N, C-alpha and C positions, 0 to 999 in steps of 0.2 A: 641769525641771530635780526634780523631787521626787522621782523614781528615784534622779539623784544624790546628794540628799540625805539620800536614804535607806542608800544607798551609805555614804555618809561617816559615818552616827549609826554603823551595823555596825559599821565600821570602829576608829574612834574605841574604842566598845565589846571589841572586841575585840585593842584594843588591848598591856595584860596580858597576854594568853594569847602569845603571838608570843615569843621566846626572848631572852632577855637581849644573847645574843649581836648577833644583827639587828634586834633594839627601838630603837637609835637611828636605822639609813635606817628604817626601815619610820615611827617620827614625823616625821622629814624628809618623805620622799614625802607624807606624813597631811598636811603641814604647806601643801605646796603647793598639796593639793586642794582643803584646806581655801581658801585665799587664792581658786584661779580659781574656786571653787561663791563664794564671799564677792565676789568681781567683780564676779560674772555676775547677781548677785541685789543688785548697788549697794550693798550693809553694810557701810560704812565703814569700825564698827568692828571687824568679826570678816577685814576685808582688811587692817587694823593692827595689827591680833592675832596673822595669821597670819602676815606679811611677818616681824614682829621675834622670830615664837618661832624663826623659822629662822635671828636671828643673835644672840638671848641664849634660851636657851631656860631650863627650869624650875630655877631659884637666879638667874633674872637677869646668872648670867655667860657672855659674849659667848664665845664659844668661834667656830671657824672651821667654818662649812659648808662640807663635803667638796666638794671640785671648785668652782675655777672659777667652772664654766657656774651652777652654779646655789645658788653665790653672788653672780652676776651678775641669775638671777631674783630671787630674792629683797631686794637690795637696789633694781633698779627697779622691781621693783615696787611696794615701800615707798614711795620716790617718787616713783612715777604718784601713787598714791594718798595721799603728804603732799600731792602737788601739786592731788587733788581740797579740799581740806579746805586750800586755805590757807596750808598751813606752808613759804614758799616754801624760806629758806634753810636747812630739813633735807630742801628735797626735793633740791636741789640740791645737798647731800655727799651724799645715796643712789647719787640721781643718776648724780653722776661716779662712785661707786664702782663703782657695775653698769655705767657705761659703762666703764673699769679692769677687773674679773674679765670683761665680754664681750669684750676686748681681749685680754686674755689669754687665753681658752678660747678662742678665737676660732668663735663662734659670732655665726655675720654677723646674725642678726633679734636677737637680744638689744643686740649693740651698733647695732642701727638705732633700737629702740627706747626703747634708754634715749638716744641720743642726738637724737629726734625728742621725747622728750618734758621733753627735759633744753630742746628749745630755747623752748618753750611756753613758761617758767618765764623763760627769760632773757629773753621778748620782753615779756611781762607783769611779772614786777618788777624795781624803780629801782633800776639808771638803764631804762627800756625800750629792748627794739631788739638786745638783747645776741643775739638769741636766728638774728637768720638764716646765721650761721656754721653754727651746729648743726644748724641744716632743714637746708641745702644739703648737708653729707658727711649724715643720711643718706636723704636721696633719694639721692644719690650712687651710696649701698651699694644700697636698695632699687630702685633701676632695674635696678642689671646684675644684681639676683638674681633680676627680677624680678616682686616684692614690693609691685610697690604697688597692690592693694586689701589692704591690712592697716590694724589700726588703729597702725600708729605711721606710714604714709603718711598719710596722714588728719593725724593731727597737725603733720607734718612739711609739708603742702599749704597748714593751712591758717596757721601762721606767715609762711611763705615768702607767701599768697596777703596775708594782711594786712598787711605793710613792703610787698609794689607796691602796693595800696590810701592806705598813709600816704603813699607816692612818689607818688599821684593818678595811678601806671596803672592806669587802672581796668579798660584792657581786658586788662591779664595777668592781672586782678586775680579776676572774672570768669574769667577761664578757668581757673586755681589753685585759685580757688573750689570750680568745679563739680569737679575733681577729684579736691578732701581732703571733698567728697559723694558722691563712688562712690566712693571709698574707705573712706568710713564706711559707706554704705550696704552695700557687698556685703562688707567685712571677712570674711580668710579668715585667721586667721593661722596660716603657714606650720611646721611641726616640727621642720625645720631651716635 
């Protein structure tokens, strides 16, 4: 990550040299890269800040992020980070917004990512157990596209396995949680 972080710092320092007519798109791209870098490092504050900057740039005035796929990316990743820190109401709000934007953009992976993380929030936030349907939706899409070794699949398998465990179907839970572990261990998110 060190080389990537150095490149990000250099890109941030060079932002002022980007022509005015291209600067907004440049800053959006920079925020996306900053978001991914922060998530990889486990920098929760950095990830929250980067995701929020995509939705409310300088001055705090919310603007439409150009393109529904980019909006889906920003909202979904903001929701994921909010899930990490236990801000469940905000996570649900942003993940549902990310899901709507991903569906509008017809972006299957962002759809599955939003569904799978929404399933986690709905499974653990009161009332418990509401995440099974979202997990199943995510898994149907992920399996159809061959994306069963992704972070989204790991999240959805985790919810499904947890429900199976609570229903005392220990054999199914063991198999499903092994799929979750395999997906998390071998995660390689698709580009599209």
